[in-house]
C-alpha distance (Angstrom), angle and dihedral (degrees) to the residues before:
residue distance angle dihedral
M1 . . .
R2 3.75 . .
D3 3.76 119.4 .
N4 3.85 112.3 -175.6
Q5 3.81 92.8 164.2
T6 3.76 121.6 87.3
T7 3.95 117.9 -107.0
P8 3.77 117.7 -140.1
A9 3.75 121.6 -131.7
G10 3.76 113.5 -75.0
A11 3.90 93.5 13.4
K12 3.90 105.1 119.9
R13 3.70 123.1 -166.2
P14 3.67 110.0 -131.3
V15 3.85 117.4 -114.8
R16 3.82 107.7 -110.6
R17 3.72 118.7 -141.9
D18 3.76 126.4 -124.8
D19 3.82 92.7 -145.8
A20 3.76 95.9 132.2
M21 3.77 96.3 57.4
K22 3.88 92.9 40.8
R23 3.85 90.7 51.4
F24 3.79 90.4 46.7
A25 3.73 94.2 49.4
A26 3.76 92.4 48.8
L27 3.84 93.4 48.0
S28 3.89 89.1 46.1
A29 3.79 91.7 53.2
L30 3.82 91.8 52.2
A31 3.81 91.7 46.0
L32 3.89 90.9 51.1
L33 3.86 90.1 50.2
G34 3.77 90.4 51.5
A35 3.84 99.2 37.0
P36 3.79 118.5 120.4
G37 3.77 117.4 -105.4
T38 3.80 96.4 -123.8
A39 3.76 127.6 52.4
S40 3.66 142.8 160.8
A41 3.82 122.7 -114.6
Q42 3.85 90.8 -151.0
N43 3.73 123.9 111.8
P44 3.82 103.0 -106.8
T45 3.84 90.9 -147.5
A46 3.78 97.0 56.8
K47 3.80 131.0 77.5
P48 3.83 109.9 -102.1
A49 3.87 93.6 -131.8
E50 3.84 90.6 56.8
Q51 3.71 97.0 39.6
T52 3.83 110.8 84.9
L53 3.83 138.7 49.4
G54 3.70 103.3 -159.9
T55 3.85 102.9 -43.8
V56 3.78 98.1 -31.6
E57 3.80 123.1 91.0
V58 3.86 117.1 -115.4
V59 3.73 128.4 -164.3
D60 3.80 130.9 -120.4
F61 3.76 121.7 -154.2
R62 3.76 95.6 -169.8
G63 3.83 117.0 113.7
T64 3.77 111.6 -166.1
Q65 3.78 111.3 168.0
M66 3.86 136.4 44.4
F67 3.76 117.7 -128.5
S68 3.92 96.0 -133.3
P69 3.80 120.5 81.0
K70 3.78 87.4 -135.7
Y71 3.84 87.7 79.7
S72 3.84 100.8 61.3
R73 3.83 97.3 177.3
D74 3.78 135.3 62.7
L75 3.96 115.4 -102.5
Q76 3.81 95.6 -92.7
D77 3.83 91.5 60.3
T78 3.81 98.3 39.9
P79 3.71 113.8 101.0
R80 3.86 95.2 -132.9
L81 3.79 136.3 74.9
I82 3.73 99.9 -108.2
T83 3.88 125.2 171.4
I84 3.76 123.5 -155.7
L85 3.85 117.7 -162.1
N86 3.81 102.8 -162.8
N87 3.70 129.5 -160.1
D88 3.79 92.9 -101.3
L89 3.80 93.7 59.4
L90 3.91 94.5 43.0
E91 3.79 91.7 48.9
E92 3.82 97.1 49.7
Q93 3.71 91.1 48.3
G94 3.80 92.9 48.6
A95 3.79 90.8 -126.9
V96 3.76 106.9 -179.0
S97 3.84 101.2 170.1
L98 3.72 139.0 31.1
K99 3.72 89.5 -103.4
D100 3.75 89.3 60.2
A101 3.73 92.3 49.2
L102 3.78 94.8 48.4
K103 3.79 92.6 58.2
N104 3.76 83.6 83.6
I105 3.75 93.6 63.0
P106 3.73 117.6 77.1
G107 3.74 116.3 -150.4
I108 3.82 92.4 45.9
S109 3.84 120.5 111.2
L110 3.73 120.6 -169.7
Q111 3.77 119.9 -132.5
A112 3.82 136.4 -157.9
G113 3.79 119.2 -140.2
E114 3.86 118.5 -122.9
G115 3.82 80.1 -125.0
N116 3.80 97.4 -86.5
P117 2.90 103.5 111.1
P118 3.83 95.2 26.6
A119 3.81 122.9 -121.2
G120 3.72 117.7 -50.4
D121 3.81 141.5 116.1
Q122 3.82 106.2 -36.9
F123 3.81 123.3 159.6
K124 3.77 143.0 141.6
L125 3.83 119.7 -120.8
R126 3.89 113.7 -157.1
G127 3.85 86.2 -15.8
F128 3.82 99.5 -52.0
N129 3.78 127.5 106.3
A130 3.82 111.0 -102.7
R131 3.82 102.6 177.5
D132 3.75 88.6 112.6
D133 3.85 95.2 43.2
I134 3.79 98.9 70.7
K135 3.97 114.0 118.0
V136 3.67 141.4 -174.8
N137 3.88 113.3 -145.2
G138 3.75 88.1 -19.5
V139 3.82 97.0 -48.0
R140 3.75 125.1 112.6
D141 3.84 112.6 -97.4
L142 3.76 108.0 -138.7
G143 3.80 124.4 -152.1
N144 3.71 138.1 53.5
Y145 3.81 106.0 -103.7
F146 3.70 141.6 118.9
R147 3.82 108.9 -90.5
D148 3.74 123.3 -142.4
P149 3.88 116.7 -152.4
F150 3.74 98.2 -149.1
Y151 3.82 91.1 118.8
V152 3.81 96.8 41.7
D153 3.71 125.6 108.9
Q154 3.80 94.9 -172.9
I155 3.88 140.5 -9.4
E156 3.74 115.7 -136.2
V157 3.78 118.7 -157.8
V158 3.87 114.3 -167.3
K159 3.80 112.2 -170.0
G160 3.77 127.5 -152.4
P161 3.92 131.7 32.9
N162 3.77 105.6 -35.0
S163 3.80 110.0 174.2
T164 3.82 92.8 126.7
F165 3.89 88.9 65.7
S166 3.80 100.8 27.9
G167 3.77 110.5 25.1
R168 3.80 124.3 -136.7
G169 3.84 119.3 20.3
S170 3.84 117.1 8.7
A171 3.75 89.6 126.1
G172 3.82 92.5 152.2
G173 3.82 96.5 20.9
T174 3.76 138.0 -84.0
V175 3.86 138.6 -84.0
N176 3.84 113.5 -145.2
F177 3.82 127.6 -168.0
V178 3.80 111.7 -147.7
T179 3.77 107.9 -159.5
K180 3.78 128.1 -136.0
Q181 3.80 109.0 -93.1
P182 3.86 129.1 -158.6
F183 3.81 115.7 -100.2
E184 3.90 139.1 -172.6
R185 3.73 104.3 -86.5
D186 3.76 138.9 57.1
F187 3.82 116.4 -96.8
N188 3.74 137.1 165.1
R189 3.81 128.2 177.4
L190 3.85 127.3 178.9
E191 3.84 122.6 -169.6
L192 3.77 122.7 -173.6
S193 3.81 119.6 -173.9
L194 3.89 130.9 -166.8
G195 3.82 123.8 179.3
T196 3.73 149.8 152.6
D197 3.79 119.5 -71.9
S198 3.73 91.3 45.1
Y199 3.67 94.7 -66.0
Y200 3.87 117.3 175.1
R201 3.82 122.3 165.1
G202 3.76 135.9 161.5
T203 3.76 133.3 179.7
M204 3.75 134.9 175.8
D205 3.85 129.2 -166.6
M206 3.76 116.6 -166.7
N207 3.77 130.2 177.3
K208 3.78 124.3 -179.6
R209 3.79 125.8 -175.0
L210 3.76 107.1 -140.4
S211 3.92 98.4 -175.8
D212 3.72 138.9 -28.0
M213 3.77 86.7 -74.8
S214 3.74 106.9 40.8
A215 3.81 146.4 39.5
V216 3.80 140.8 171.7
R217 3.80 131.3 -141.7
V218 3.78 127.3 -165.1
N219 3.78 128.4 -175.8
L220 3.72 126.5 -169.5
M221 3.79 133.7 -168.8
G222 3.72 139.9 -178.9
H223 3.76 124.1 176.2
K224 3.86 136.9 174.0
A225 3.75 128.2 165.2
D226 3.85 147.1 140.2
I227 3.79 118.5 -118.5
P228 3.84 109.4 -98.2
G229 3.85 108.4 -116.5
R230 3.81 94.9 8.5
D231 3.82 128.3 102.2
I232 3.78 122.4 -127.9
A233 3.87 99.6 -12.9
E234 3.74 117.0 115.0
E235 3.88 142.9 165.7
E236 3.68 131.3 -137.8
R237 3.84 128.5 172.8
Y238 3.83 144.4 148.5
G239 3.85 132.9 -161.7
L240 3.75 145.4 -170.5
Y241 3.72 125.0 -163.1
A242 3.90 120.8 179.3
A243 3.83 128.8 174.4
Y244 3.77 131.3 -178.6
T245 3.88 124.4 -164.0
W246 3.83 128.4 -168.5
G247 3.79 118.9 -174.7
L248 3.84 102.0 43.0
Q249 3.82 82.4 155.3
G250 3.79 126.9 39.0
P251 3.86 135.6 29.8
T252 3.72 99.1 -57.4
R253 3.86 129.2 62.3
I254 3.78 128.1 179.1
T255 3.86 122.4 -172.8
A256 3.74 125.3 -176.5
D257 3.89 119.1 -174.2
F258 3.78 136.3 176.6
L259 3.82 131.6 -164.8
H260 3.81 127.9 -167.6
M261 3.64 121.1 176.9
R262 3.88 129.1 171.2
L263 3.92 123.2 -162.9
D264 3.72 120.6 -165.7
D265 3.83 107.5 177.0
L266 3.75 139.2 163.5
P267 3.89 91.4 -140.5
D268 3.78 127.5 -139.3
A269 3.79 122.5 -142.9
G270 3.73 93.2 -178.6
L271 3.86 130.7 -143.5
P272 3.77 128.0 -20.5
T273 3.82 120.3 -114.0
D274 3.80 124.6 -141.5
R275 3.89 92.1 -124.5
N276 3.87 90.4 144.8
N277 3.79 92.4 52.7
A278 3.90 90.7 -122.4
L279 3.83 90.2 148.0
G280 3.92 94.2 42.2
T281 3.74 92.0 -120.3
L282 3.88 98.9 133.0
S283 3.80 128.5 119.9
G284 3.77 108.8 -167.4
I285 3.78 108.6 -45.7
E286 3.72 97.4 -30.6
T287 3.84 134.3 80.6
R288 3.76 138.4 163.4
M289 3.76 130.2 -136.2
A290 3.79 118.2 -48.1
P291 3.86 105.7 -73.6
G292 3.72 121.2 -113.5
V293 3.80 95.4 22.9
R294 3.79 116.8 137.8
Y295 3.83 110.2 -124.7
S296 3.86 87.2 -134.0
N297 3.83 94.4 61.2
F298 3.78 116.1 119.5
Y299 3.83 119.5 -158.1
G300 3.75 101.4 -179.6
H301 3.87 127.3 83.4
T302 3.70 131.6 -88.2
N303 3.84 89.8 -122.7
D304 3.72 96.2 49.7
R305 3.86 110.8 123.4
K306 3.68 145.4 -172.2
K307 3.75 116.3 -166.0
V308 3.81 118.2 178.0
D309 3.80 128.6 177.8
V310 3.81 114.1 -167.7
D311 3.82 121.0 -169.8
Q312 3.85 124.6 175.2
F313 3.79 131.2 172.6
G314 3.80 125.2 -171.6
L315 3.72 135.1 -173.0
A316 3.80 119.5 -170.7
I317 3.83 124.6 -177.0
Q318 3.68 123.5 -176.8
H319 3.88 126.4 178.8
A320 3.79 129.7 175.7
F321 3.82 111.4 -150.1
K322 3.71 114.0 -142.1
G323 3.85 108.8 -99.2
G324 3.82 88.8 -8.9
P325 3.77 143.2 73.7
T326 3.70 132.1 -44.5
L327 3.82 118.3 -118.4
K328 3.78 122.4 -154.0
N329 3.74 124.0 -179.1
Q330 3.84 124.5 -178.0
L331 3.73 123.9 -172.9
R332 3.88 117.5 -172.5
L333 3.78 127.5 -177.2
S334 3.77 122.4 -175.3
Q335 3.70 142.0 176.4
V336 3.81 130.1 -172.0
H337 3.79 122.3 -175.6
N338 3.80 114.1 -168.1
D339 3.80 115.7 -172.5
G340 3.78 124.7 169.2
W341 3.81 141.7 52.8
V342 3.76 137.7 -104.8
S343 3.90 117.9 -148.3
S344 3.76 111.2 -133.3
P345 3.82 116.9 -151.7
R346 3.73 123.9 -112.9
I347 3.86 133.4 -178.9
S348 3.85 129.3 -135.3
V349 3.87 128.2 -178.6
A350 3.93 93.4 177.8
A351 3.84 110.4 126.9
N352 3.90 88.8 -130.9
P353 3.81 103.6 26.5
G354 3.77 93.2 -175.6
G355 3.75 126.8 -132.2
L356 3.87 130.1 54.9
N357 3.82 106.9 3.1
P358 3.77 108.0 158.8
D359 3.77 96.0 163.5
A360 3.91 91.2 51.5
L361 3.81 90.6 -123.6
T362 3.80 120.4 -172.5
C363 3.81 105.5 -152.9
S364 3.78 127.5 -151.7
V365 3.84 140.1 151.4
A366 3.80 87.2 -88.0
N367 3.78 93.5 46.8
P368 3.80 107.6 25.3
C369 3.74 123.6 -175.9
A370 3.82 131.5 -141.1
R371 3.77 137.2 -168.5
G372 3.75 138.9 -179.0
E373 3.82 118.9 -108.3
T374 3.77 112.5 -157.0
K375 3.78 120.4 -125.2
P376 3.82 101.6 -166.8
R377 3.76 130.1 -165.5
D378 3.72 135.9 -176.8
Q379 3.65 101.6 172.6
K380 3.77 136.7 155.0
D381 3.81 119.2 -162.6
T382 3.86 119.0 -168.7
G383 3.74 126.7 -174.3
F384 3.80 140.0 -168.0
N385 3.72 120.6 -173.3
N386 3.86 129.8 168.3
Q387 3.74 121.4 -178.0
L388 3.78 121.5 -172.0
D389 3.85 120.7 -170.1
L390 3.73 132.0 -178.4
L391 3.81 115.7 -166.8
F392 3.78 119.8 -157.7
N393 3.69 131.1 -172.4
F394 3.83 116.8 -165.9
N395 3.80 144.7 130.0
T396 3.76 132.1 -117.2
G397 3.75 104.4 -165.6
T398 3.75 107.5 -53.5
I399 3.78 95.0 -18.4
A400 3.87 117.8 97.6
H401 3.79 115.6 -150.5
D402 3.76 132.3 -156.2
L403 3.78 102.4 -170.0
V404 3.76 131.1 -175.4
V405 3.82 119.8 -169.0
G406 3.83 114.3 -174.0
L407 3.76 146.5 -176.8
E408 3.85 122.9 -161.9
L409 3.69 128.4 -172.7
A410 3.84 120.1 -176.8
R411 3.76 135.7 176.3
D412 3.80 120.1 -173.7
T413 3.81 126.2 178.7
Y414 3.87 126.2 -172.9
E415 3.87 113.2 -168.1
N416 3.74 121.6 -177.7
Q417 3.72 120.2 -174.6
R418 3.77 90.2 -151.4
K419 3.79 126.4 -122.6
R420 3.90 117.9 -179.2
D421 3.74 121.3 -125.2
T422 3.88 115.5 -95.2
R423 3.76 135.5 -167.1
G424 3.75 129.4 -123.1
P425 3.74 132.6 -149.4
W426 3.74 124.9 -66.0
T427 3.84 122.5 -106.0
S428 3.82 137.2 167.8
L429 3.86 115.7 -72.4
Y430 3.75 91.8 -142.6
N431 3.79 99.7 36.8
P432 3.82 109.8 25.9
T433 3.71 122.1 -175.4
A434 3.78 125.1 -139.4
R435 3.84 105.3 -99.6
V436 3.73 137.2 -168.6
L437 3.88 119.0 -135.9
G438 3.85 100.2 -124.1
P439 3.84 131.0 -150.8
H440 3.84 120.0 -51.6
T441 3.77 112.3 -87.2
V442 3.77 140.8 162.2
I443 3.85 121.5 -132.3
N444 3.85 124.3 -175.4
I445 3.81 111.9 -134.8
N446 3.70 116.0 -177.6
N447 3.91 87.9 -12.4
V448 3.82 88.7 -56.4
P449 3.80 115.4 119.2
L450 3.82 109.1 -135.6
L451 3.86 128.5 -176.4
F452 3.76 122.1 -121.2
G453 3.88 135.2 177.2
L454 3.81 126.6 21.0
P455 3.76 115.7 3.7
V456 3.77 119.0 -117.9
H457 3.82 133.7 -167.3
D458 3.84 111.4 -86.9
G459 3.93 91.3 -155.1
T460 3.86 97.3 -105.5
M461 3.85 126.3 113.4
Y462 3.77 118.0 -151.6
T463 3.89 116.5 -160.1
L464 3.70 136.9 -175.2
K465 3.78 119.7 -171.8
T466 3.81 129.9 -175.5
R467 3.70 124.4 -166.2
E468 3.88 115.0 -169.4
T469 3.82 134.3 -176.4
A470 3.78 119.8 -179.2
L471 3.84 138.7 179.3
Y472 3.76 121.7 -171.8
L473 3.73 142.2 175.2
L474 3.79 123.7 -159.4
D475 3.80 122.5 -179.5
T476 3.77 129.7 -176.1
M477 3.83 109.7 -163.8
K478 3.77 124.5 -165.3
L479 3.78 102.3 -153.0
T480 3.77 99.0 173.2
P481 3.92 132.5 -12.0
Q482 3.80 86.9 -88.5
W483 3.91 103.0 36.1
E484 3.69 130.7 64.2
L485 3.84 130.1 173.5
N486 3.79 125.3 -156.6
A487 3.78 121.2 -164.0
G488 3.76 132.8 173.1
L489 3.80 139.2 -179.9
R490 3.70 129.4 -176.0
W491 3.74 136.1 178.2
D492 3.88 121.3 -159.6
K493 3.70 129.8 -173.1
V494 3.74 111.0 -165.5
K495 3.83 126.1 -179.2
A496 3.88 120.3 -172.1
T497 3.71 126.1 -167.5
A498 3.83 125.3 -174.3
T499 3.86 119.8 -171.0
R500 3.78 137.0 179.6
R501 3.76 117.3 -159.3
G502 3.81 136.8 170.0
H503 3.80 96.4 41.9
S504 3.86 116.6 145.3
N505 3.73 91.7 -128.3
P506 3.87 107.4 62.9
A507 3.73 90.5 -152.7
N508 3.83 88.5 67.4
N509 3.74 93.1 56.5
T510 3.77 94.7 94.8
T511 3.72 140.4 166.1
H512 3.87 128.6 -149.0
E513 3.72 127.8 -173.4
R514 3.70 137.3 -170.5
E515 3.80 131.2 -178.1
D516 3.74 126.3 -169.3
D517 3.83 133.9 -176.9
E518 3.81 114.0 -164.8
L519 3.76 136.6 176.7
S520 3.85 117.4 -152.6
H521 3.77 124.5 -168.3
S522 3.74 139.3 -179.9
L523 3.84 138.2 -176.0
G524 3.73 130.1 -170.2
L525 3.76 132.3 179.4
V526 3.82 124.3 -161.4
Y527 3.82 128.8 -168.8
K528 3.82 119.7 -170.9
L529 3.72 103.4 -141.9
T530 3.75 90.1 -179.9
P531 3.83 131.2 -13.4
A532 3.84 88.6 -90.5
T533 3.82 99.0 38.0
S534 3.89 129.4 64.8
L535 3.76 130.0 -178.6
Y536 3.86 118.8 -160.1
A537 3.72 146.0 179.7
A538 3.85 124.7 -161.1
Y539 3.77 140.4 -175.2
G540 3.73 126.1 -175.7
N541 3.79 142.5 149.9
A542 3.80 138.5 -146.0
Y543 3.82 137.3 -168.6
V544 3.80 131.1 -148.5
M545 3.72 118.8 -154.1
S546 3.76 119.3 -132.5
A547 3.77 90.0 -145.7
N548 3.78 100.3 60.9
F549 3.80 136.4 113.9
D550 3.75 95.0 -103.3
R551 3.79 94.3 54.3
N552 3.88 96.3 42.3
S553 3.82 103.0 35.4
V554 3.91 92.0 111.9
Q555 3.73 94.9 52.2
L556 3.86 89.9 45.0
A557 3.85 89.1 50.9
G558 3.88 135.5 61.8
G559 3.81 115.8 -65.8
G560 3.67 123.3 137.1
A561 3.96 131.3 -52.9
T562 3.81 103.2 -80.6
E563 3.74 112.4 40.8
A564 3.84 119.4 120.6
I565 3.73 118.2 -105.2
V566 3.86 89.3 -114.4
G567 3.77 131.7 19.6
P568 3.87 124.5 -104.0
G569 3.76 89.9 -100.2
F570 3.79 94.8 64.6
N571 3.73 98.3 95.3
T572 3.90 96.6 45.8
P573 3.82 131.7 108.0
P574 3.75 119.0 -85.4
E575 3.73 121.8 -90.7
Q576 3.82 110.4 -103.2
M577 3.91 126.4 -141.1
K578 3.70 130.1 -174.1
S579 3.89 123.5 -176.9
Y580 3.72 133.6 -164.6
E581 3.74 118.9 -168.7
L582 3.88 136.8 176.7
G583 3.78 121.8 -170.8
V584 3.77 153.0 157.3
K585 3.80 131.4 -143.9
A586 3.83 128.4 -168.8
T587 3.75 142.9 166.3
V588 3.74 116.4 -136.5
A589 3.85 142.1 164.1
A590 3.84 114.9 11.3
G591 3.77 92.7 -21.4
L592 3.79 110.5 -42.6
D593 3.76 116.0 156.3
L594 3.86 113.8 -147.9
G595 3.87 128.6 -170.6
A596 3.72 134.0 178.3
A597 3.83 129.2 177.5
I598 3.78 141.3 170.4
F599 3.83 118.5 -155.5
R600 3.74 148.8 170.6
T601 3.78 129.7 -154.3
D602 3.86 118.3 -162.7
V603 3.80 118.7 -159.5
T604 3.80 127.8 -159.9
N605 3.82 129.1 175.4
G606 3.85 83.4 22.1
R607 3.77 122.8 171.5
L608 3.79 121.8 -145.7
P609 3.83 111.5 -156.0
G610 3.76 119.8 -112.6
Q611 3.79 109.3 -97.6
A612 3.93 97.1 -144.5
P613 3.71 139.5 17.5
G614 3.83 110.9 -72.4
F615 3.90 93.1 29.3
S616 3.74 115.2 113.5
P617 3.85 120.0 -144.3
L618 3.75 111.7 -88.4
P619 3.80 107.5 -114.3
D620 3.83 134.3 -149.3
N621 3.82 99.1 25.1
K622 3.77 126.3 158.6
Y623 3.89 122.1 -148.9
H624 3.67 140.9 142.5
I625 3.81 134.9 -144.9
D626 3.90 120.5 -150.5
G627 3.70 125.4 -167.3
F628 3.76 151.9 162.3
E629 3.79 127.6 -146.1
L630 3.78 138.7 -165.3
L631 3.83 125.4 -168.9
A632 3.79 135.9 -177.4
A633 3.85 128.7 178.1
G634 3.79 131.5 162.4
K635 3.80 140.5 30.6
L636 3.84 127.1 -13.4
T637 3.80 87.3 -179.5
E638 3.86 133.6 -12.3
R639 3.83 86.5 -85.8
W640 3.78 101.5 37.8
Q641 3.86 126.1 75.7
L642 3.76 124.5 -174.0
Y643 3.79 134.2 -173.6
A644 3.81 112.4 176.5
G645 3.81 143.0 146.4
Y646 3.79 144.1 174.4
T647 3.81 130.9 -159.2
W648 3.79 131.6 -171.7
L649 3.78 117.5 -167.8
T650 3.80 134.0 -177.3
N651 3.76 130.7 169.6
K652 3.83 140.0 -172.2
I653 3.83 131.5 -163.9
T654 3.78 108.3 -140.6
A655 3.81 102.9 176.7
A656 3.76 132.8 19.8
P657 3.87 107.1 166.2
G658 3.70 93.5 157.7
A659 3.82 87.9 67.6
G660 3.78 92.4 64.7
I661 3.81 111.8 -172.0
H662 3.80 88.9 8.6
E663 3.81 96.7 59.1
A664 3.68 94.8 107.8
Y665 3.81 90.6 50.1
V666 3.94 92.3 50.9
K667 3.87 90.9 46.6
S668 3.81 90.6 54.8
Q669 3.81 92.0 62.4
K670 3.81 135.5 76.6
L671 3.71 129.0 -121.1
G672 3.76 117.6 -95.6
G673 3.90 124.5 -111.4
T674 3.90 93.6 26.8
P675 3.80 110.8 118.4
K676 3.79 111.7 -163.6
H677 3.70 94.1 -139.5
S678 3.84 131.1 23.6
V679 3.82 131.7 167.6
S680 3.66 134.0 -172.8
L681 3.78 127.8 -174.8
F682 3.79 137.1 167.9
T683 3.86 125.9 170.0
L684 3.79 140.0 173.3
Y685 3.81 129.5 -163.1
D686 3.80 124.7 -167.7
L687 3.85 105.7 -138.2
T688 3.77 86.5 -179.2
P689 3.84 132.0 -4.2
Q690 3.84 86.7 -94.1
F691 3.86 103.2 37.3
T692 3.80 124.8 61.9
V693 3.78 129.5 176.4
G694 3.77 130.6 -177.2
G695 3.81 145.8 123.3
G696 3.72 146.7 -165.3
L697 3.79 143.5 -120.0
N698 3.80 128.1 -151.4
H699 3.71 122.2 -171.2
V700 3.84 126.6 178.4
G701 3.73 125.5 -177.4
S702 3.77 126.8 -127.8
V703 3.85 115.1 -71.6
T704 3.79 133.4 -169.4
S705 3.83 123.8 -143.2
G706 3.82 96.0 -118.2
V707 3.76 145.0 -72.1
D708 3.73 121.3 -40.2
P709 3.87 104.9 -137.0
V710 3.84 99.8 -164.1
A711 3.86 126.1 52.9
G712 3.75 113.7 -134.9
D713 3.81 98.8 14.3
T714 3.72 123.0 134.1
T715 3.83 98.3 -109.1
Y716 3.70 118.1 79.0
T717 3.80 139.4 -164.1
V718 3.76 110.6 -101.3
R719 3.81 122.7 -140.7
I720 3.84 126.3 -160.0
P721 3.83 120.8 -162.7
S722 3.77 127.0 -113.8
Y723 3.78 119.5 -94.5
T724 3.72 139.7 -164.9
V725 3.84 121.9 -155.7
V726 3.85 125.7 -169.1
D727 3.75 126.0 -154.2
L728 3.81 128.7 -166.4
Y729 3.73 129.8 -152.8
A730 3.83 140.9 -170.1
A731 3.78 134.8 167.9
Y732 3.68 136.9 179.8
K733 3.87 123.6 -160.7
F734 3.80 110.3 -147.7
T735 3.75 92.6 -177.3
P736 3.80 134.8 -14.8
K737 3.71 88.3 -86.0
T738 3.76 103.6 38.9
Q739 3.79 132.4 55.1
V740 3.79 142.1 152.9
R741 3.83 123.0 -139.9
L742 3.83 130.9 -162.9
N743 3.82 121.2 -158.5
L744 3.73 117.5 -174.9
N745 3.77 103.7 -169.3
N746 3.89 119.6 -159.8
A747 3.70 88.3 4.4
F748 3.89 94.3 -171.5
N749 3.96 91.7 47.5
K750 3.92 92.9 -120.5
K751 3.71 113.9 -167.9
Y752 3.82 111.3 -142.0
I753 3.80 145.5 136.1
S754 3.77 110.4 -104.4
Q755 3.79 99.5 177.4
L756 3.82 128.3 37.0
A757 3.83 122.7 -168.9
E758 3.76 113.2 -117.3
G759 3.80 92.8 -122.9
G760 3.84 89.7 46.2
A761 3.92 96.7 -120.0
Q762 3.87 95.8 129.1
G763 3.72 143.9 -6.4
I764 3.81 129.0 -146.7
P765 3.78 119.8 -134.2
G766 3.78 121.4 -120.8
K767 3.90 115.5 -112.0
A768 3.83 116.3 -80.2
R769 3.71 123.6 -128.9
Q770 3.79 114.0 -51.1
L771 3.79 134.3 175.0
I772 3.75 118.3 -151.8
M773 3.78 126.5 -175.6
T774 3.89 119.4 -161.3
L775 3.67 129.0 -167.4
R776 3.92 115.4 -159.8
H777 3.70 125.3 -169.3
D778 3.81 132.0 175.9
F779 3.73 118.7 -157.5
């Protein structure tokens, strides 16, 4: 671990364990001892006919088919702009997180939490929060944690309001992980990676055919690394994914799978902003990060922690009735336990800032101070989801139907054994020292008791439960050889209950309930201009409940002593989104898929997040987001692969009655997290059958933290500048089974902020330059 910050006397850095790599090494050794003697060097997810160039394996960036039976056509004939990130693309890029994978998707902006909930995958998709819209095999993936795609065959990104297919949420779309499934031949792949910034990673993918009817697949992962360009912070995790399938041949197939992942990070909340104008850096209502601060500075504590255990179990049964429908039932159980805290940075220029001040600092505008404020969480999320689909194929006259009738039952519970926020010791903003968060203590400042040091449980339990029942009908109708019509209808009944128990004052042990019945609908029309070109028009809607985890995560977290269990927007009608989209898809050259679309999303009953502590979300707003997208994936030539995209977004707030006298001020602003321009590109070229070079580019336009609801207040919208990051790539294939890959990420060592908190309190720098070497061997 690097430590570029000074450590005061008596402050000891904890010894970090290498458990992840030790576990991976042990599991790998056992796997090698038990591995079959014969194996295929081919990629199990690619078609054999498209797989080799001479005797050396080649990659294919094209994704053609969605995992869910709800999407009955390939991508070219589906009236939506859908992106599939397949395993070939993720592997060549060395993607080890969902954040890495989403760099390929223009129109997505990464976010940093204020600390409640603690650090995890947070992003906006077409301008809408999508933290609660991540799925695994079509089922909502609970928990706020950083996902590792080691067990993923492809990542599917559906853009635009999508409640007809996905239920509540999905205002900007959904992100779905499709897990690696057993298949009919033996296959083993080992990858070992070493890199700068103490980067160590190993993965193993093993598939064993047990009989003509069954196979088992096991994936292992161990990962440990510092964060490039950041002091002190580090990440460590290991994972196991196993799946067994019976019925590889015949009308019935049963697959059972299990995932366990453990994360043990020293989390990083990034750099503080000057959103309160303490340093006098503002221009109008916008500011950037606090000036003069090194991007490597760390304002947390050396004993901060984020421990997460993820467990998921799935059971999928599919049966094709002779001469009749196909039945598919998928049960998924999950549990995520998140225990720890992240320390969010805050600034002070008060001469005597109060609290823990071991260095006896006198703060001022010329010499500002900073400290980390802990945002604790001891939360257990459990989920039950069962989806039953019946697939029918029939004709009504000359119209051919592919019909899906479905029933979904879901039960999600979020339980937080509450710890209140605490404050850490002060340090210099410009030259912070490494600090330990000491024992829990209470200090009276101006006759107000405040908490300092390690967070402890306050004896209360905050719980949010959602109970969902849904019925849906999705029909793809082939009207003529050129025309197809897609229609969908879904009814959802969602009941949410929030409770607080264990408070010393019985009057504070409250219960809040909210029940919503919503009807979602979608229409899509496809015209086959040529066999390789499709035109489409689509309409769909979505709804976002006020009583969901994403909207109530702060109230269910730490905070102070007096906040309500839920915010004032809990018992309000759902936000409503409607989307209109026109697009074209075509296949050209040697196999390059192209897509273009224009779209608009209209929002009513919209809520704009509060910009600062104490501000409630603004209710009942109206706004729209307009956009244009271009996508390309596949082969330009037999030697040249390309994956690229461009998105242009703009937005306008048209009504904000909740702002009262400040409505005109609110309407003059732009929504947060919506970059006007974003570009992604990754390309590979085979100089020879053995030697490949390439690289990528990622550009994200300037974004703001959100909308300031009150003119003239002391908390301001924060803006971060646009950035462009370049990656380089080279690979050499020694044999068809063995290759070495070099990934030089952020080749020009660009310093930038990649994630901005929605409230604007802090931003997290993007990773600095890093070189990673990966050895891959199939056996």
